[in-house]
C-alpha angles and dihedrals in degrees: 000000000000103000130083113256107239097195144336115250122236089253092054091050090051093053092046088055089053088051092056093063107126130222122242136207094226108100096225093047088048088057088054092055088054094051129065114242091158090068105236090196087078094051119087111242090226089059091051090053089052091052094047092051091048092049091049090052102049117354106168102236102031093049096043099039109024099030104039110016096045105014101045092033095050094051094044098240092128135007115168116086111090099255095043093048094046103036117014099037096060104021108258114170118239119170095210091054094043092048098043100096092042096053096041090056106032100025098028096058106251093115093044093050093045094050091046092052092048093050096044095048098040114122094358112127093210090059102039095116093041090052088052092053090048090052089052090050089050090062091046092051098045097041090061091047098047093042090056101038108020115220109029140167105282120136093041099030119121094015097110094110098029101047104005092247100153097162106046118196121243108246118216114257090236091057092045092054092046088054092048090068092048091050091049090049089055094045092050096048092047098054112099128172116229095026127091114354117239103228125189094028111151096182106052105000090240096307103157095194091055092047089054090055089047092054092051093046090050088050089055093051091047092048093051091050090063095035095111098042096041110014094166094058091042092054091051093049094045090055091049092049094052094041091053092046132268128199113309101189142357087275086077096053116131110231141132121234110213128202131216100240119136094249091057096045105043123099117298090002092062103123103173120125121285095262091054090052098050100042094050092044092054094045093244120110094201139058127195135234121242125237086248096061094042090052089052094047102046102144094001110129089227090073089072093037091056106029143038122218120243119262089277091058093251128128106232123179137194126260102214090214096058107031124099128174104267092016110163090233092053129068115058093006088069132074116250136210119265110264093235090064092066104041119125086242094053113128126243115226115212105171130353144194088242091059093049093051093049091048088052090049088057094042093051093047091050093048095248093119134011122245145090107306094195092049093051089047096052093043090051093050095048093048090046089059097043095046090075092071088089090069093062124341143287092293091083091061120086107190094192091051090051092050092049093047095048090054088064096051103094116145112252114232109251093016100065098116093045092051093045093048091047089057089049088053092051096047088054092058109145090015091093099166094054093041088053093051094046091048092054088052096048103025090217145159103039107249130211106269110246111232097152114133115251099039109146091217100041088251098310114133110241113248099206141002116259118240115261113269089233088071088069088071102023095053103003104163094048092041093054093048092051094043091054089063090058102051094272093320096309119171088218093063117101128240120234100268094045099092103150 
């Protein structure tokens, strides 16, 4: 969506309140979170879609804890707010942070609302397009879940009220990904311009053509995620994505533009981006770049777009091994994020033209798709710079600086994959969960080795999030079976597609 949201309707606020319902370890209360006491039959499906999109774009806990503290901290984008510096940056386990995405989706109501919408709109001509959007959102929701946790409840999730399935099985990640492509096929074939209007859509305001591009771009991301574990299927799906039509410019980017009204910025209804959440929660209105990201940026125009120099006019970053909250060498000696990145009204970028071009650069270099690797690479970089205009205005873009910078971006023989993956990592700045997943797939860029005392992993980056301990009582049999696949639920075990 490209327009500023003026307000949230009463119906949207109602559904967001439904989405904040929490899970509970008590078995009977768990049953209640898997049933539907609110009576979804009285809620308009369009309103549920609005609530799901809003929750995906700024749910309080998942954006603050999963996206910034762990996501941005793990991949060394940022490292200055207290929780990032003392947990994410050097891999300290915290159940609340590890559980955040799980509870916001399964306990918070996203999955229940999504399942309900899909079931209530299935096969109904007046909801054909809305059902297709819901299917696309299903892939977005579950891809984040399975990429962070591995095997997760999928085929039976959210059916507590509809089919009395109170203890959903954990589907294998391989089966989940296989189904993603089937779901995207259905969504793409269903969407038809000029038929039923998609009301309540915060991303594209019901624009069917843009939703089709979104489906294909999501297919490309999904295909590249499995490209090392199943290159044949990835190659097939990449071709289908491009043939059907992916994003063609930044005008197609999938993002939500938030506003700064009280209803959007209070408590559980706070839907600003992850950086806004964490900085305000810690009482600091700035975060700091790491040495890793400043080294990668160098003369990149994004350095000035994202960060401010210290009072001496120097860009100074954090070494995750040495920084502590309140460290005498921190504070004003360090660069800080630009204020417009952490406003309540800051957008949340889900999927961009830049990402698609950089994925195609990698795919073409690896022989998964034909095309000019260098052309994809440069288009991806340029779009990745220009996409930040939505956070402020055109004043942050220096066309001459972009032209000069792009002239220097020629892939180095023998380092092509590292340089392409580094640009993917940069273009996913502030989308910490996705950056973390893509990093585990590519293993680039090279991070600062964590040697700081106190790391729970001896400096090894976690490779998944452990399942919440509540699952051992809520859904014990399925929990134990899934945990066994991951070395007794270790966060150092690898998910299916992580084969390097």
